[in-house]
C-alpha positions as a LaTeX table, in Angstrom:
\begin{tabular}{lrrr}
\hline
Residue & $x$ (\AA) & $y$ (\AA) & $z$ (\AA) \\
\hline
Met1 & 0.12 & 0.17 & $-0.37$ \\
Arg2 & 1.02 & 4.05 & $-0.60$ \\
Phe3 & 0.03 & 6.61 & 0.65 \\
Asp4 & 1.27 & 9.90 & $-1.32$ \\
Ile5 & 1.44 & 13.05 & 1.60 \\
Val6 & 1.45 & 16.55 & $-0.11$ \\
Thr7 & 2.40 & 19.06 & 2.51 \\
Ile8 & 4.39 & 22.16 & 2.74 \\
Phe9 & 6.31 & 20.03 & 5.98 \\
Pro10 & 7.75 & 17.32 & 4.56 \\
Asp11 & 9.82 & 17.27 & 6.93 \\
Phe12 & 8.08 & 17.21 & 9.56 \\
Phe13 & 6.73 & 13.69 & 8.98 \\
Thr14 & 10.33 & 12.26 & 10.03 \\
Gly15 & 9.75 & 11.28 & 13.65 \\
Pro16 & 5.98 & 10.47 & 13.09 \\
Phe17 & 7.58 & 7.07 & 10.81 \\
Gln18 & 10.57 & 6.68 & 12.81 \\
Phe19 & 8.74 & 4.67 & 15.35 \\
Gly20 & 6.17 & 1.83 & 16.07 \\
Val21 & 4.59 & $-0.50$ & 13.87 \\
Val22 & 4.89 & 1.73 & 10.57 \\
Pro23 & 9.23 & 1.80 & 10.17 \\
Arg24 & 8.50 & $-1.67$ & 10.61 \\
Ala25 & 5.72 & $-1.86$ & 7.98 \\
Phe26 & 7.93 & 0.29 & 5.28 \\
Arg27 & 10.72 & $-1.45$ & 6.27 \\
Glu28 & 9.32 & $-4.62$ & 5.53 \\
Gly29 & 7.26 & $-3.57$ & 2.19 \\
Ile30 & 4.14 & $-3.61$ & 2.97 \\
Ala31 & 3.13 & $-0.05$ & 3.25 \\
Glu32 & 5.15 & 3.20 & 1.65 \\
Ala33 & 5.18 & 7.07 & 2.13 \\
His34 & 6.28 & 9.23 & $-0.11$ \\
Thr35 & 6.08 & 12.84 & 1.27 \\
His36 & 5.78 & 16.32 & $-1.07$ \\
Asp37 & 6.76 & 19.73 & $-1.16$ \\
Leu38 & 3.82 & 21.92 & $-2.16$ \\
Arg39 & 6.44 & 24.55 & $-2.82$ \\
Arg40 & 8.16 & 22.78 & $-5.33$ \\
Phe41 & 4.91 & 23.24 & $-8.04$ \\
Thr42 & 4.90 & 26.45 & $-7.21$ \\
His43 & 6.46 & 28.83 & $-10.56$ \\
Asp44 & 7.03 & 32.11 & $-8.05$ \\
Arg45 & 10.40 & 33.14 & $-6.97$ \\
His46 & 9.30 & 33.89 & $-3.26$ \\
Arg47 & 7.65 & 29.94 & $-3.83$ \\
Thr48 & 4.16 & 30.88 & $-3.15$ \\
Val49 & 1.41 & 28.11 & $-1.77$ \\
Asp50 & $-1.06$ & 30.98 & $-0.73$ \\
Asp51 & $-2.89$ & 34.52 & $-1.13$ \\
Arg52 & $-5.63$ & 36.13 & 0.16 \\
Pro53 & $-9.35$ & 35.11 & 0.50 \\
Phe54 & $-11.43$ & 36.31 & $-2.09$ \\
Gly55 & $-13.76$ & 38.60 & 0.26 \\
Gly56 & $-12.09$ & 39.45 & 3.31 \\
Gly57 & $-11.44$ & 37.75 & 5.93 \\
Glu58 & $-9.08$ & 37.17 & 8.89 \\
Gly59 & $-6.02$ & 34.71 & 7.38 \\
Met60 & $-4.71$ & 33.04 & 4.61 \\
Val61 & $-6.03$ & 30.38 & 1.81 \\
Leu62 & $-3.49$ & 27.16 & $-0.20$ \\
Lys63 & $-3.95$ & 28.16 & $-3.38$ \\
Pro64 & $-5.40$ & 25.51 & $-6.37$ \\
Glu65 & $-2.09$ & 25.16 & $-8.64$ \\
Pro66 & 0.52 & 24.02 & $-6.87$ \\
Ile67 & $-1.71$ & 21.15 & $-4.93$ \\
Phe68 & $-3.51$ & 20.28 & $-8.80$ \\
Asp69 & 0.49 & 20.33 & $-10.08$ \\
Cys70 & 1.28 & 17.91 & $-7.31$ \\
Val71 & $-1.45$ & 15.55 & $-7.72$ \\
Glu72 & $-1.52$ & 15.68 & $-11.03$ \\
Ser73 & 2.31 & 14.95 & $-11.08$ \\
Leu74 & 1.47 & 11.36 & $-8.99$ \\
Glu75 & 0.00 & 9.91 & $-11.57$ \\
Ile76 & $-3.05$ & 9.57 & $-10.19$ \\
Ala77 & $-6.43$ & 9.15 & $-12.58$ \\
Pro78 & $-8.31$ & 12.54 & $-13.05$ \\
Lys79 & $-11.28$ & 12.26 & $-10.27$ \\
Ser80 & $-14.30$ & 11.68 & $-13.07$ \\
Asn81 & $-12.15$ & 8.80 & $-14.06$ \\
Arg82 & $-10.78$ & 7.45 & $-10.71$ \\
Asp83 & $-11.27$ & 3.87 & $-9.21$ \\
Thr84 & $-12.37$ & 5.05 & $-5.57$ \\
His85 & $-11.74$ & 0.59 & $-4.69$ \\
Arg86 & $-8.55$ & 1.28 & $-5.40$ \\
Gln87 & $-7.09$ & 4.76 & $-4.74$ \\
Thr88 & $-8.55$ & 7.86 & $-3.62$ \\
Val89 & $-7.69$ & 11.07 & $-3.13$ \\
Ile90 & $-8.89$ & 12.98 & 1.02 \\
Leu91 & $-8.53$ & 16.54 & 2.02 \\
Leu92 & $-7.26$ & 16.77 & 5.40 \\
Ser93 & $-9.43$ & 19.72 & 7.22 \\
Ala94 & $-11.43$ & 21.01 & 9.70 \\
Gln95 & $-14.55$ & 20.68 & 7.68 \\
Gly96 & $-14.25$ & 17.51 & 7.14 \\
Lys97 & $-16.67$ & 14.28 & 8.08 \\
Arg98 & $-14.99$ & 12.44 & 10.80 \\
Phe99 & $-12.41$ & 9.91 & 9.87 \\
Thr100 & $-13.40$ & 7.36 & 12.60 \\
Gln101 & $-12.00$ & 2.71 & 12.35 \\
Thr102 & $-14.26$ & 2.36 & 9.91 \\
Thr103 & $-12.50$ & 4.49 & 7.49 \\
Ala104 & $-9.09$ & 2.59 & 8.27 \\
Arg105 & $-10.43$ & $-0.53$ & 8.09 \\
Arg106 & $-11.95$ & 0.55 & 4.35 \\
Leu107 & $-8.94$ & 2.90 & 3.43 \\
Ala108 & $-6.76$ & 0.06 & 4.02 \\
Thr109 & $-8.46$ & $-2.43$ & 1.22 \\
Leu110 & $-7.07$ & 0.48 & $-1.06$ \\
Asp111 & $-3.70$ & 0.34 & $-3.00$ \\
Arg112 & $-2.93$ & 3.40 & $-2.79$ \\
Val113 & $-4.03$ & 7.19 & $-0.99$ \\
Val114 & $-3.09$ & 10.33 & $-1.00$ \\
Leu115 & $-3.25$ & 13.09 & 1.54 \\
Ile116 & $-3.45$ & 16.35 & 0.88 \\
Cys117 & $-2.69$ & 18.33 & 4.51 \\
Gly118 & $-4.27$ & 21.57 & 4.59 \\
Arg119 & $-2.70$ & 25.40 & 6.20 \\
Tyr120 & $-3.44$ & 28.63 & 7.26 \\
Glu121 & $-7.26$ & 29.28 & 7.20 \\
Gly122 & $-7.84$ & 26.87 & 4.57 \\
Val123 & $-8.16$ & 25.68 & 0.84 \\
Asp124 & $-9.28$ & 26.58 & $-2.22$ \\
Glu125 & $-12.78$ & 24.84 & $-2.06$ \\
Arg126 & $-12.14$ & 23.60 & $-6.39$ \\
Val127 & $-9.18$ & 21.66 & $-4.70$ \\
Ser128 & $-12.08$ & 19.34 & $-2.95$ \\
Glu129 & $-14.75$ & 20.38 & $-6.16$ \\
Leu130 & $-12.32$ & 18.96 & $-8.30$ \\
Leu131 & $-9.77$ & 16.21 & $-6.92$ \\
Cys132 & $-10.70$ & 15.06 & $-4.05$ \\
Asp133 & $-13.30$ & 12.31 & $-3.58$ \\
Glu134 & $-13.71$ & 12.95 & $-0.17$ \\
Glu135 & $-12.75$ & 15.82 & 2.79 \\
Leu136 & $-11.68$ & 14.06 & 6.48 \\
Ser137 & $-10.80$ & 15.65 & 10.04 \\
Ile138 & $-9.61$ & 13.34 & 12.92 \\
Gly139 & $-11.55$ & 15.20 & 15.45 \\
Asp140 & $-13.52$ & 18.36 & 17.18 \\
Tyr141 & $-11.41$ & 20.62 & 17.23 \\
Val142 & $-8.46$ & 22.68 & 15.21 \\
Leu143 & $-5.03$ & 21.89 & 13.87 \\
Ser144 & $-2.74$ & 24.31 & 12.56 \\
Gly145 & $-2.16$ & 21.95 & 9.34 \\
Gly146 & $-2.68$ & 18.51 & 8.22 \\
Glu147 & 0.48 & 16.92 & 9.22 \\
Leu148 & $-0.45$ & 16.04 & 12.19 \\
Ala149 & $-3.76$ & 14.09 & 10.99 \\
Ala150 & $-1.57$ & 12.92 & 8.09 \\
Ala151 & 0.39 & 11.32 & 10.59 \\
Val152 & $-2.37$ & 9.76 & 12.34 \\
Ile153 & $-4.74$ & 8.61 & 9.01 \\
Val154 & $-1.58$ & 6.35 & 8.45 \\
Asp155 & $-0.36$ & 4.86 & 11.20 \\
Ser156 & $-4.38$ & 3.90 & 12.27 \\
Val157 & $-4.40$ & 2.43 & 8.64 \\
Val158 & $-0.74$ & 0.54 & 8.47 \\
Arg159 & $-1.86$ & $-1.45$ & 11.72 \\
Leu160 & $-4.46$ & $-2.78$ & 9.78 \\
Leu161 & $-2.88$ & $-3.86$ & 7.41 \\
Pro162 & $-2.11$ & $-8.13$ & 7.65 \\
Gly163 & 1.28 & $-9.16$ & 8.67 \\
Val164 & 2.15 & $-5.83$ & 10.49 \\
Leu165 & 0.32 & $-6.44$ & 14.13 \\
Gly166 & 2.91 & $-9.89$ & 16.06 \\
His167 & $-1.01$ & $-11.02$ & 16.44 \\
Ala168 & $-3.33$ & $-11.51$ & 13.54 \\
Asp169 & $-6.44$ & $-10.61$ & 16.02 \\
Ser170 & $-4.66$ & $-7.59$ & 18.43 \\
Ser171 & $-6.83$ & $-5.69$ & 15.53 \\
Lys172 & $-10.00$ & $-6.93$ & 15.68 \\
Phe173 & $-10.37$ & $-7.17$ & 19.93 \\
Glu174 & $-10.17$ & $-3.72$ & 20.66 \\
Ser175 & $-11.83$ & $-0.31$ & 20.76 \\
Phe176 & $-13.99$ & 0.10 & 17.89 \\
Gly177 & $-13.53$ & $-3.04$ & 16.12 \\
Glu178 & $-15.65$ & $-5.22$ & 14.28 \\
Asp179 & $-18.43$ & $-7.25$ & 16.15 \\
Asp180 & $-18.73$ & $-11.00$ & 17.39 \\
Gln181 & $-21.28$ & $-11.48$ & 14.90 \\
Leu182 & $-19.26$ & $-10.41$ & 11.62 \\
Leu183 & $-16.77$ & $-12.93$ & 12.75 \\
Ser184 & $-19.14$ & $-15.55$ & 13.00 \\
Cys185 & $-20.12$ & $-15.21$ & 9.32 \\
His186 & $-15.96$ & $-14.45$ & 8.15 \\
Pro187 & $-14.12$ & $-17.14$ & 10.45 \\
Glu188 & $-11.03$ & $-16.69$ & 8.67 \\
Arg189 & $-10.84$ & $-13.18$ & 10.47 \\
Ser190 & $-9.94$ & $-13.92$ & 13.86 \\
Glu191 & $-7.27$ & $-16.06$ & 14.35 \\
Gly192 & $-7.69$ & $-17.02$ & 18.46 \\
Pro193 & $-7.81$ & $-20.06$ & 19.87 \\
Ala194 & $-10.94$ & $-21.23$ & 18.85 \\
Ser195 & $-10.56$ & $-22.94$ & 15.99 \\
Gly196 & $-13.74$ & $-22.43$ & 14.35 \\
Ser197 & $-16.36$ & $-19.47$ & 14.40 \\
Ala198 & $-17.51$ & $-17.16$ & 17.23 \\
Thr199 & $-20.98$ & $-18.40$ & 17.82 \\
Glu200 & $-19.61$ & $-22.81$ & 16.82 \\
Pro201 & $-16.21$ & $-22.97$ & 18.48 \\
Asn202 & $-14.77$ & $-26.49$ & 18.04 \\
Pro203 & $-15.55$ & $-28.63$ & 21.65 \\
Gln204 & $-11.86$ & $-28.85$ & 21.57 \\
Asp205 & $-11.02$ & $-25.76$ & 22.01 \\
Pro206 & $-10.93$ & $-23.30$ & 25.22 \\
Pro207 & $-14.35$ & $-21.01$ & 25.24 \\
Arg208 & $-13.18$ & $-17.89$ & 23.73 \\
Ala209 & $-12.49$ & $-14.90$ & 27.10 \\
Thr210 & $-12.56$ & $-12.25$ & 23.80 \\
His211 & $-15.84$ & $-9.93$ & 22.86 \\
Ala212 & $-15.33$ & $-8.23$ & 19.33 \\
Ser213 & $-16.09$ & $-5.00$ & 20.58 \\
Gly214 & $-18.38$ & $-4.25$ & 17.81 \\
Gly215 & $-17.60$ & $-0.94$ & 17.76 \\
Leu216 & $-18.00$ & $-0.14$ & 22.04 \\
Leu217 & $-14.75$ & 0.92 & 24.24 \\
Asp218 & $-12.87$ & $-1.67$ & 25.01 \\
Tyr219 & $-12.88$ & $-4.15$ & 28.30 \\
Pro220 & $-10.00$ & $-2.83$ & 31.40 \\
His221 & $-6.84$ & $-4.57$ & 30.98 \\
Tyr222 & $-4.42$ & $-5.83$ & 34.18 \\
Thr223 & $-0.79$ & $-7.77$ & 34.06 \\
Arg224 & 1.24 & $-7.90$ & 36.94 \\
Pro225 & 1.27 & $-7.79$ & 40.05 \\
Ala226 & $-2.19$ & $-9.14$ & 40.51 \\
Asp227 & $-2.47$ & $-6.86$ & 43.77 \\
Phe228 & $-1.07$ & $-3.93$ & 42.97 \\
Arg229 & $-1.00$ & $-1.07$ & 46.21 \\
Gly230 & $-3.71$ & $-1.98$ & 47.47 \\
His231 & $-5.75$ & $-2.79$ & 44.39 \\
Pro232 & $-6.16$ & $-5.64$ & 43.40 \\
Ile233 & $-7.58$ & $-7.30$ & 39.55 \\
Pro234 & $-10.99$ & $-8.45$ & 39.16 \\
Glu235 & $-11.15$ & $-12.16$ & 40.58 \\
Val236 & $-12.96$ & $-13.93$ & 38.36 \\
Leu237 & $-9.69$ & $-12.89$ & 36.17 \\
Ala238 & $-7.56$ & $-15.65$ & 38.27 \\
Glu239 & $-10.15$ & $-18.62$ & 37.86 \\
Gly240 & $-9.95$ & $-19.61$ & 34.88 \\
Asp241 & $-13.26$ & $-19.54$ & 33.30 \\
His242 & $-12.79$ & $-18.51$ & 29.62 \\
Ala243 & $-16.98$ & $-17.70$ & 29.70 \\
Ala244 & $-16.81$ & $-16.07$ & 32.74 \\
Val245 & $-13.98$ & $-14.19$ & 31.25 \\
Arg246 & $-15.21$ & $-13.15$ & 28.52 \\
Arg247 & $-18.81$ & $-12.20$ & 30.10 \\
Trp248 & $-17.61$ & $-9.44$ & 32.94 \\
Arg249 & $-15.20$ & $-7.67$ & 30.01 \\
Arg250 & $-18.43$ & $-7.52$ & 27.80 \\
Gln251 & $-20.08$ & $-6.66$ & 30.59 \\
Ala252 & $-17.32$ & $-3.72$ & 31.50 \\
Ala253 & $-16.56$ & $-2.46$ & 28.12 \\
Leu254 & $-20.00$ & $-1.78$ & 28.27 \\
Ala255 & $-20.30$ & 0.17 & 31.26 \\
Lys256 & $-16.33$ & 2.06 & 30.02 \\
Thr257 & $-18.80$ & 2.98 & 26.96 \\
Leu258 & $-21.30$ & 4.35 & 28.99 \\
Ala259 & $-19.34$ & 6.17 & 30.91 \\
Asn260 & $-17.15$ & 7.87 & 28.26 \\
Arg261 & $-18.26$ & 6.56 & 24.88 \\
Pro262 & $-22.38$ & 6.90 & 25.90 \\
Asp263 & $-22.65$ & 7.83 & 22.05 \\
Leu264 & $-22.20$ & 4.74 & 20.33 \\
Leu265 & $-23.71$ & 2.68 & 22.69 \\
Ala266 & $-26.14$ & 4.21 & 19.32 \\
Asn267 & $-25.48$ & 1.77 & 16.28 \\
Ala268 & $-23.46$ & $-0.71$ & 18.54 \\
Glu269 & $-24.77$ & $-4.54$ & 18.24 \\
Leu270 & $-26.46$ & $-4.70$ & 21.32 \\
Ser271 & $-27.57$ & $-8.41$ & 22.52 \\
Asp272 & $-30.93$ & $-8.80$ & 25.01 \\
Asp273 & $-28.01$ & $-9.10$ & 27.81 \\
Asp274 & $-27.09$ & $-6.30$ & 27.16 \\
Arg275 & $-29.54$ & $-4.29$ & 26.95 \\
Glu276 & $-30.45$ & $-5.36$ & 30.75 \\
Phe277 & $-26.71$ & $-4.91$ & 31.76 \\
Leu278 & $-27.08$ & $-1.06$ & 30.48 \\
Ala279 & $-30.27$ & $-0.33$ & 31.98 \\
Gly280 & $-28.86$ & $-1.62$ & 36.04 \\
Leu281 & $-26.40$ & 0.61 & 35.48 \\
Thr282 & $-28.84$ & 3.50 & 34.24 \\
Thr283 & $-30.99$ & 2.79 & 36.59 \\
Gly284 & $-28.65$ & 1.95 & 39.13 \\
Glu285 & $-29.49$ & $-1.84$ & 40.20 \\
\hline
\end{tabular}
């Protein structure tokens, strides 16, 4: 998979792409990222990439000419003929749709992603209209530029590519992951201890001790020591009952989601037991 990042600060990415799983994916040929200095595509001696906005207002706006020249130099298909199942051009902007794990999974299926980093007060709207397939924002706040957002998107997408993480299930059983129903329909997506599907495990295997999050937040995690400064781990985690652990983790994930991100519950895959548990939390029972 190839990323092309259009930016006025190409050296910014030296740091973010030197640590963690991303450089390992680059070294192993699973993914690659190329930065493109927008100022190289200007045509004046001052290498001007911005100008004042029509109609007045604060700040400066990135000009369309250098952005178009840069992206067209990458030999990406024109927007009208682009196969968005293989490649896409994205403008990073505070006005974009919110970037989510679902978006990351979609991008991870592509061959090529071009990320245009916004700057200053904004980007000439014709860049979005005529060049880009979508606008994305990594959150409901404003950054000084799209470089941080680009680094976030590359990291979140690269870790989903096959062979990047140490265990294939690491990107499934986590916050905002896939749901059990989806994994049961596609048992090849799970390479955990159970050799069958999530709903029909091999009877020779122990019950799976994890719930796929199904868009919820992840359950709490504990490690040694079992008692830290007078705060012991939940007893169920040390008793060896996989079914009980699975039930506790599901309920703990529901409780954490209700406390920190209740908005996620509206679209989550919930069982009758889940709804009964949540009802008990909200009523204090």
